[in-house]
DRENVEX-999826 format. One line per 10 residues: number of its first residue (from 1); their letters; for each residue y, x, z of C-alpha. Coordinates in Angstrom, 1 decimal, padded with zeros to 4 digits. Layout:
# residues N
NUM = A = Y,X,Z; ...
# end
This chain:
# residues 346
1 = MSVLVTGGSG = -019.6,011.7,012.4; -019.5,012.2,008.5; -016.6,010.0,007.3; -015.8,009.9,003.4; -012.3,007.9,002.9; -011.0,007.4,-001.1; -007.7,007.9,-002.1; -007.2,010.2,000.7; -004.7,012.3,-000.9; -002.8,008.9,-000.8
11 = FLGSHLVRLL = 000.7,007.5,001.2; -001.8,005.4,003.4; -005.2,007.0,003.1; -004.1,010.5,004.0; -002.1,008.8,007.4; -006.0,007.5,008.1; -007.4,011.7,007.2; -005.2,012.7,009.7; -006.7,010.1,012.1; -009.9,011.0,011.8
21 = LEEGQEVRVL = -009.2,014.9,012.0; -008.0,013.7,015.1; -010.7,012.0,016.6; -013.0,014.8,015.9; -015.1,013.5,012.6; -015.7,015.2,009.4; -014.1,014.0,007.1; -014.6,014.6,003.1; -012.1,013.2,001.0; -012.9,011.8,-002.9
31 = VRPTSPPDNL = -010.2,013.9,-005.2; -009.2,013.5,-009.0; -008.1,015.9,-011.0; -005.2,014.7,-010.9; -004.5,013.9,-007.5; -001.0,015.5,-005.7; -002.8,017.7,-002.8; 000.4,017.3,-001.3; -000.7,014.9,001.5; -003.4,017.0,002.5
41 = TGLDVVCTPG = -002.2,020.5,002.5; -003.6,021.9,005.9; -005.8,019.5,006.5; -009.3,020.5,007.5; -011.2,018.5,005.2; -014.0,018.8,002.6; -012.5,017.8,-001.2; -015.6,016.0,-003.2; -014.2,015.7,-006.8; -014.6,011.7,-007.9
51 = DLREAPSLER = -014.0,009.2,-010.0; -014.3,005.4,-009.3; -015.1,004.6,-012.8; -018.2,007.3,-012.6; -021.0,005.9,-010.5; -022.6,009.6,-010.2; -019.9,011.0,-008.7; -019.6,008.5,-006.1; -023.4,008.8,-005.4; -022.3,012.3,-004.6
61 = AVRGCQQVYH = -019.6,012.2,-002.4; -021.1,009.0,-000.1; -024.4,011.4,000.9; -024.6,011.9,004.1; -021.7,009.8,005.4; -021.9,007.3,008.1; -019.1,005.5,007.5; -016.6,005.3,004.2; -013.2,003.4,004.0; -012.6,002.8,000.5
71 = CAADYRLWTP = -008.6,003.2,000.0; -008.4,004.1,-003.3; -006.8,002.3,-005.9; -004.5,001.6,-009.3; -001.7,000.4,-008.0; 001.2,-000.2,-010.9; 003.4,-003.8,-011.8; 002.9,-002.0,-015.4; 000.7,-000.2,-017.4; 000.5,000.4,-021.4
81 = DPQELYRVNV = -003.6,-000.7,-020.8; -003.6,-003.5,-017.6; -007.6,-003.5,-018.4; -007.8,000.3,-016.5; -006.5,-002.0,-013.7; -009.8,-003.6,-013.7; -011.5,-000.2,-014.4; -010.5,001.4,-011.2; -010.0,-001.8,-008.5; -012.9,-004.0,-009.3
91 = DGTENLLRAC = -015.3,-001.7,-011.2; -015.1,001.2,-009.3; -015.4,-000.8,-006.0; -018.6,-002.1,-007.0; -019.5,001.3,-008.6; -019.0,002.8,-005.2; -020.2,000.0,-002.9; -023.7,000.0,-005.0; -023.5,003.8,-003.7; -022.9,002.9,000.0
101 = REEGVERVVV = -025.6,000.4,-000.2; -028.4,003.0,-001.7; -027.4,005.7,001.0; -027.5,003.4,003.9; -023.9,003.2,005.0; -023.3,002.3,008.8; -020.3,000.7,008.0; -017.3,000.3,005.3; -014.2,-000.7,005.1; -011.9,-001.9,001.8
111 = TSSVAAVGIP = -008.8,-001.6,001.2; -007.4,-004.3,000.0; -003.7,-006.2,000.1; -001.9,-009.1,001.1; -001.6,-009.6,-002.3; -005.4,-011.1,-002.5; -004.1,-013.8,-000.1; -002.7,-017.1,-000.4; 001.2,-017.9,000.2; 001.6,-021.7,001.5
121 = EDGSPGNEET = 003.8,-024.0,-000.6; 006.5,-024.9,002.4; 006.8,-021.2,002.5; 005.3,-020.4,005.6; 003.3,-017.1,006.5; 000.1,-016.9,004.9; -003.1,-016.1,006.8; -007.0,-015.2,005.9; -007.8,-018.7,005.3; -004.4,-019.9,003.4
131 = PVCLKDMIGH = -006.1,-021.4,000.5; -006.0,-019.1,-002.5; -007.7,-018.5,-006.2; -007.5,-016.0,-009.2; -004.8,-018.2,-011.1; -002.5,-018.1,-008.4; -002.3,-014.4,-008.9; 000.7,-013.0,-010.3; 000.2,-010.1,-012.9; -003.0,-007.6,-013.6
141 = YKRSKFLAEE = -002.7,-005.9,-010.5; -002.8,-009.1,-007.9; -005.7,-009.9,-009.6; -007.8,-007.0,-009.7; -007.1,-006.9,-006.0; -008.6,-010.4,-005.7; -011.7,-009.7,-008.2; -012.1,-006.1,-005.9; -012.0,-008.1,-003.1; -014.6,-010.5,-004.7
151 = VAMRFAAEGD = -016.8,-007.7,-005.2; -016.7,-006.7,-001.9; -017.6,-009.8,000.0; -020.3,-010.4,-002.6; -021.3,-007.4,-000.8; -021.0,-007.7,002.3; -023.2,-011.8,001.8; -025.8,-009.8,000.9; -025.7,-008.3,004.2; -023.5,-004.7,003.8
161 = PIVVVNPSTP = -021.6,-004.2,006.9; -018.2,-004.4,005.2; -015.3,-005.3,006.8; -011.7,-006.0,004.6; -008.6,-005.6,005.1; -005.3,-006.6,003.6; -002.2,-004.3,004.8; 001.1,-006.2,003.7; 004.0,-003.7,003.0; 003.0,-000.2,004.4
171 = VGPGDLKPTA = 006.8,002.1,005.1; 006.8,005.5,006.4; 006.1,009.2,005.6; 004.0,010.5,002.4; 004.9,008.4,000.2; 004.4,010.6,-003.0; 004.2,008.3,-006.3; 006.8,006.9,-004.6; 004.8,003.4,-004.4; 006.9,000.2,-005.5
181 = TGRILTDFLN = 008.0,-000.8,-002.1; 008.9,003.5,-001.8; 011.3,002.4,-005.1; 013.2,000.5,-003.0; 014.2,002.6,-000.1; 014.8,005.7,-002.9; 016.9,003.0,-005.1; 018.9,002.4,-002.6; 019.2,005.9,-001.4; 020.3,006.9,-004.9
191 = GRMPAYVQTG = 023.0,004.0,-005.2; 020.8,002.4,-007.6; 021.0,-001.1,-006.3; 023.9,-002.6,-006.4; 022.5,-006.1,-006.1; 019.4,-008.4,-004.1; 017.5,-010.9,-005.0; 016.6,-013.8,-002.2; 012.9,-012.7,-001.6; 011.4,-011.4,001.9
201 = LNLVPVEDVA = 008.4,-009.1,002.5; 006.4,-008.0,005.3; 006.7,-004.1,006.4; 004.3,-002.4,008.6; 004.7,001.2,009.7; 002.0,003.1,007.5; 000.6,004.8,010.7; -000.4,001.5,012.2; -002.3,000.5,009.0; -004.4,003.3,008.9
211 = RGHLLAARRG = -005.0,002.8,012.8; -005.5,-000.6,011.9; -008.5,000.4,009.7; -010.2,002.1,012.7; -010.1,-000.8,014.8; -011.5,-002.8,011.3; -014.5,-000.2,011.3; -014.9,-000.3,015.0; -014.3,-004.3,016.3; -014.5,-005.8,012.5
221 = TPGRRYILGG = -016.5,-008.9,012.0; -018.9,-007.8,008.6; -017.3,-010.1,005.5; -014.6,-011.1,007.3; -010.9,-009.7,006.3; -008.5,-009.0,008.4; -003.8,-008.8,007.6; -002.8,-005.4,008.8; 001.0,-006.8,008.9; 004.3,-006.4,010.5
231 = EDMTLKEILD = 007.3,-007.6,010.5; 009.0,-010.6,008.7; 012.2,-009.2,006.3; 014.0,-011.0,003.9; 015.0,-008.0,000.9; 019.0,-008.4,002.5; 017.6,-007.5,005.8; 016.4,-004.7,005.2; 018.4,-003.5,002.5; 021.3,-003.9,005.9
241 = TLAEITGLPA = 018.5,-002.1,008.0; 018.9,000.8,005.5; 022.6,000.0,005.3; 022.4,001.4,009.2; 020.2,004.0,009.5; 022.0,006.3,006.6; 025.2,004.7,006.4; 025.6,003.7,003.1; 026.7,000.2,002.1; 024.5,-002.6,001.3
251 = PGFEIPLWLA = 024.5,-004.6,-001.7; 026.2,-007.4,-001.0; 026.0,-009.5,-004.2; 022.5,-012.0,-004.6; 021.8,-011.9,-007.9; 019.8,-015.5,-008.4; 016.0,-014.9,-009.5; 016.6,-016.4,-013.6; 019.0,-013.6,-013.7; 016.6,-011.0,-012.2
261 = SCIAHVDTFF = 014.2,-012.7,-014.8; 016.7,-012.5,-017.6; 017.0,-008.3,-017.1; 013.3,-007.9,-015.9; 012.4,-009.6,-019.8; 015.0,-007.4,-022.1; 013.9,-004.3,-019.6; 010.2,-005.3,-020.1; 011.2,-006.1,-024.5; 012.8,-001.9,-024.5
271 = NASLLRREPR = 011.1,-000.1,-022.2; 007.8,-001.8,-022.3; 007.3,-003.3,-025.7; 009.6,-000.8,-027.8; 009.0,002.2,-025.7; 005.8,002.3,-023.8; 007.3,003.8,-020.2; 007.2,001.8,-017.1; 010.2,-000.5,-017.3; 012.9,000.0,-014.3
281 = VPLEGVRMAC = 012.4,-003.7,-013.4; 008.8,-005.1,-013.9; 008.7,-008.6,-014.9; 005.6,-009.4,-013.2; 007.8,-007.8,-009.9; 010.5,-010.6,-010.2; 008.2,-013.6,-010.4; 006.2,-011.8,-007.1; 009.9,-012.6,-005.7; 009.6,-015.9,-006.2
291 = KRMWFDWGRA = 007.9,-015.9,-003.2; 008.4,-014.9,000.4; 005.7,-012.4,001.0; 005.7,-013.2,004.5; 001.9,-013.1,006.8; 000.7,-014.1,009.8; -001.5,-010.7,011.2; -002.5,-013.0,014.3; -006.7,-013.0,013.6; -006.1,-008.6,013.4
301 = RSELGYAPGP = -004.2,-008.6,017.0; -006.8,-011.0,018.7; -010.3,-009.4,017.0; -009.3,-006.1,016.5; -006.6,-005.3,019.3; -003.9,-004.7,016.2; -000.9,-003.9,017.7; 001.4,-002.5,015.1; 005.3,-000.6,016.2; 008.9,-001.9,014.9
311 = VRPALERAVR = 009.9,-001.5,011.6; 013.1,-000.1,011.9; 012.2,003.8,013.4; 009.2,003.7,010.0; 012.3,003.2,007.5; 013.4,005.8,009.5; 010.7,008.4,009.2; 010.9,006.9,005.5; 014.4,007.9,004.7; 013.9,011.4,005.9
321 = WFVDHGHAPV = 010.8,011.9,004.4; 012.5,010.8,000.7; 015.3,013.0,001.9; 013.4,016.1,002.8; 011.3,016.1,000.0; 014.4,015.8,-002.9; 014.0,011.7,-003.5; 017.7,011.3,-003.0; 020.5,013.6,-001.3; 021.4,013.3,002.3
331 = PPRLRPVRGL = 023.5,009.8,003.6; 026.2,010.3,005.5; 024.3,009.5,008.9; 021.9,012.2,008.2; 024.3,014.9,007.8; 025.1,017.7,010.1; 027.9,017.3,011.8; 030.9,020.1,011.3; 030.7,022.7,013.7; 027.5,021.9,015.3
341 = PGAVTR = 024.6,023.2,013.2; 021.5,021.3,013.1; 023.1,018.2,014.5; 023.5,014.6,012.8; 025.4,012.1,012.8; 024.4,008.6,014.2
# end
């Protein structure tokens, strides 16, 4: 079977590509000229040049494919041109789904995000049915993902074989950019996180999110959305776990959200407004931190058979990958034991 993966050179997409190859599928990957090739090196895939903003390139990429996995997205909490997020995430999704419809693709899995899922006011985990609307979305990234999902659901309502998946916060190897979550890890590894805020994330091994995509293609109901989540953890718990893995000290000082907001406003003014570069502390990120991003993935478990593994080993794999790829120095517990070349402390 011939399969197209958009975003196949990225963090999640490259893990999905590997799983598809293991199944013996013929994999085609939509790539832009600026896409880093590192995650696809050595893989037996066909790289098809294209851009979500250019409909003719998508028509060529989809031609002859039975399945399409749409993993590509512009994931930035700050950009000098916010409309670019909508052109890629919203218009690009519509361009791709229209090409899939015209080609008669048998199944399309659209990668949305828990960014488009509602969070209950009482702090309990959100699920696929938690009420939410566009005005609840904080920032352009979340709004663009919400609108992109609406596009996918509209196509599904019109009869297209589309299933939507909503990954929570994937962690693991291959985070090239790195993502906003990956920057939490690299900041910790580089000693750039002296404090933390009281917030929470739902972490999940990236490999399991990729498997969830395959399950959605096989067992998902068209027009339905499935949260692909893992473990709910406070940011403090995440940092404490990283400290145990690395031997580095965990930050012990909690910054109140009002102070973090003040820091973000100042950082955004100088870096974003004056210097036109990405701020170190994006204002949208702080605003998102006001709610714990915790989620219930029971639907994926019961309908798809989705069963993610523990998060700690995924954090260990991510730490090792970031160190091996020069994003951070070797932490104490990964250094060779003196007199035992190749051994590491535990």
